[in-house]
C-alpha positions in Angstrom: 99.7 112.5 74.7 100.3 111.7 78.2 100.2 108.1 79.4 98.2 107.4 82.4 100.9 105.7 85.5 99.8 102.9 87.2 103.1 102.4 89.4 102.0 102.5 92.9 105.3 103.5 93.7 105.6 106.5 91.1 102.3 107.4 92.5 103.5 107.4 96.2 105.6 110.4 96.3 104.4 113.3 97.3 103.7 115.8 95.1 105.2 119.6 95.0 103.4 122.8 95.1 103.2 124.7 91.9 105.1 127.8 92.2 103.9 130.6 90.4 104.1 133.6 91.9 107.7 135.8 92.3 108.7 139.3 92.9 107.8 140.3 89.4 104.3 139.1 89.5 102.1 135.6 88.5 103.7 133.4 86.3 101.8 131.1 85.1 103.1 129.7 82.2 103.8 126.4 83.5 100.7 125.6 85.7 98.7 126.2 82.6 100.7 124.1 80.5 100.4 121.3 83.0 96.4 121.8 82.8 96.5 121.3 79.0 98.0 118.4 79.4 95.6 117.1 82.2 92.8 118.3 79.9 94.1 116.9 76.9 94.1 113.0 78.2 90.5 113.6 79.7 89.1 115.2 77.0 90.5 112.2 74.8 88.9 109.6 77.3 85.6 110.7 78.5 85.3 108.2 81.1 87.8 110.1 83.6 86.1 111.7 86.1 89.2 112.8 87.4 92.9 113.3 86.9 95.8 114.3 88.7 99.3 116.0 87.5 101.3 112.7 89.3 99.2 110.2 87.1 100.9 111.6 83.9 104.6 111.9 85.0 104.1 115.3 86.8 105.0 116.3 89.8 102.7 119.0 90.7 99.9 119.9 92.8 97.5 120.0 90.4 94.1 118.3 89.5 90.9 118.3 87.4 88.0 117.1 88.1 84.6 116.8 85.3 81.3 118.3 86.4 79.1 117.0 83.4 80.4 118.4 80.3 83.1 121.1 82.4 86.3 119.9 83.6 87.1 122.5 86.8 91.3 123.0 87.7 92.1 122.8 91.0 95.4 124.1 91.6 97.7 123.9 94.8 94.4 122.1 96.9 93.9 121.9 100.5 91.2 120.1 102.6 90.7 122.6 105.6 87.6 120.2 107.0 86.0 116.9 106.7 82.9 115.5 107.6 80.1 113.0 107.6 82.0 109.4 107.2 80.6 107.0 104.6 81.9 103.6 103.6 81.2 102.7 99.8 83.1 101.7 96.8 85.3 103.9 94.5 87.6 103.0 91.0 90.7 104.9 90.8 91.9 105.3 87.2 95.5 104.1 87.9 94.6 101.1 89.3 92.5 99.7 86.2 90.2 96.6 87.1 90.1 97.2 90.8 87.2 98.4 92.9 88.2 99.6 96.6 85.8 99.6 99.3 86.9 102.7 101.6 85.7 105.3 104.2 85.9 109.0 102.5 84.1 112.0 103.8 81.0 113.3 101.8 80.9 116.5 103.0 84.4 119.1 102.6 85.6 122.7 103.3 88.8 122.9 100.5 90.8 126.4 99.2 92.7 125.7 96.1 93.5 128.2 93.0 91.3 127.5 89.6 92.8 127.3 86.7 92.8 131.4 85.8 95.2 131.0 89.2 92.4 132.8 91.4 92.2 131.3 95.2 88.7 130.4 96.1 87.2 128.4 98.8 84.4 125.7 98.5 82.1 123.2 100.1 82.0 120.1 98.3 79.4 117.4 98.8 79.0 113.8 98.0 80.7 112.4 95.0 82.6 115.8 94.3 83.7 115.8 98.0 85.0 111.7 97.7 86.7 112.8 94.6 88.4 115.4 96.0 89.5 113.7 98.9 90.6 110.6 96.4 92.9 113.2 94.6 94.4 115.2 97.4 95.3 112.2 99.1 97.2 111.3 96.2 99.0 114.3 96.0 100.3 113.2 99.3 101.3 110.2 98.2 98.6 108.3 99.8 96.8 105.6 97.5 93.3 104.0 97.8 94.9 100.8 98.1 96.7 102.0 101.2 93.2 102.7 103.4 90.5 100.6 101.2 89.5 97.1 100.3 90.5 96.4 97.1 88.7 94.0 94.2 89.2 92.9 91.6 86.3 93.0 89.3 86.9 90.5 86.8 87.7 87.8 89.4 85.2 88.8 92.5 82.6 90.6 90.1 81.8 94.4 91.0 80.8 95.8 94.1 78.3 97.9 92.3 75.9 94.8 92.0 76.3 94.1 96.0 72.7 94.4 97.4 73.0 97.0 100.3 73.1 93.9 103.1 76.1 92.7 101.5 77.7 96.1 101.3 77.0 96.2 105.5 78.6 92.6 105.5 81.8 94.1 103.6 81.9 97.1 105.8 82.0 95.4 108.8 85.2 93.2 107.6 86.3 96.3 106.1 86.6 97.7 109.4 88.3 94.7 111.0 90.9 94.4 108.4 91.6 97.9 108.5 92.3 97.8 112.6 94.6 94.6 111.6 96.6 96.4 109.4 96.8 99.3 111.4 98.1 97.5 114.8 100.4 95.2 112.0 101.9 98.3 110.9 102.4 100.2 114.2 105.0 97.5 115.0 106.7 97.8 111.6 107.2 101.8 111.9 109.4 101.8 114.5 112.0 100.1 112.3 110.9 101.8 109.4 110.2 105.6 109.0 109.0 105.3 105.8 106.2 103.9 106.9 105.2 106.2 109.3 103.1 108.0 106.4 100.8 105.3 105.4 100.4 104.7 109.6 99.0 107.6 110.3 96.5 107.8 107.5 95.3 104.0 108.6 95.0 104.9 112.5 93.2 108.2 111.6 90.8 106.2 109.2 90.7 103.4 111.5 89.6 105.9 114.3 87.2 107.5 112.4 85.4 104.4 111.3 85.2 103.3 114.7 84.0 106.5 116.1 86.9 107.4 118.4 88.0 110.1 116.2 86.3 113.4 115.5 86.9 114.5 112.2 88.1 118.1 111.9 91.2 118.1 109.2 92.4 116.1 106.4 94.5 113.0 107.3 97.6 113.9 106.1 101.2 113.8 106.8 103.1 116.4 108.7 104.9 118.1 106.2 101.8 118.2 104.1 99.6 119.7 107.2 102.8 122.1 107.5 102.1 123.4 104.0 98.5 123.5 104.9 99.0 125.7 107.9 101.4 128.4 106.2 99.1 128.4 102.7 95.8 128.8 104.9 97.6 132.1 106.7 99.1 133.2 103.1 96.2 132.2 100.7 94.7 135.8 100.7 98.0 137.9 101.0 99.0 136.0 97.7 95.7 136.7 96.1 96.1 140.1 97.1 99.6 139.9 95.7 98.8 138.6 91.8 95.8 141.0 91.6 98.4 143.6 92.7 100.7 142.0 89.8 97.7 142.0 87.1 96.4 146.0 87.9 100.0 146.8 87.5 100.5 145.3 84.4 97.1 146.4 83.1 97.9 149.9 84.1 101.2 149.3 81.9 99.3 149.1 78.9 97.3 151.9 79.1 95.8 152.3 82.2 92.7 150.0 81.3 90.7 149.3 84.6 91.4 145.2 86.1 88.2 143.3 85.0 89.6 140.3 87.1 91.0 138.2 84.4 89.9 136.6 80.9 86.1 135.3 81.0 
């Protein structure tokens, strides 16, 4: 069974989109193997709420989220809209023993492919939106520690035990912390282009929590934004191509009526 990766260096790489389309139709074998490996790790540990392919050493834009007793899969996920940012503590399976105070959206509009490789668009709210946002950022190589205030639970205690007033005070400190970090990184970006991805995300977060930016899209790298734009334009066309290929294959097997894949 795959082990969960905790190396920030390994997790800071932009994951590659899963390529499952060809002239012959949809080839889902690789994707199904990756999904199976992610779910095996999650099924072995019921405390894992969400897990992405890079967290088990696989370079692919796939992650799974546990909804009660169901594990839902998101292939090549894209956030198309964010709203209602709130500062709250969260955990991250690749940062054991840590909690992160961070600003995340409570509302998301997202597109993705399911584990049956069907295109879907959805709106997520609350915890589901925050978890989806966390893992979409991970696929872009952006870790919670880059945008949040990290706390050691063993040393500092759990943020979950803080009162509302204490969280409010920490949130104000977090705003100052992000602003200071953004300003410090701004000078370094000129010297080191590798920091540009982190800087843009930090600057976006800092502007949002201080009310200087209107949230209408995902704060991701230019490369990821280009992928998102292209994917949005081609998503419907791609989905039709999959369905067409599956209908053709179904026809070859006896011209049975296509019913949209396995149930």
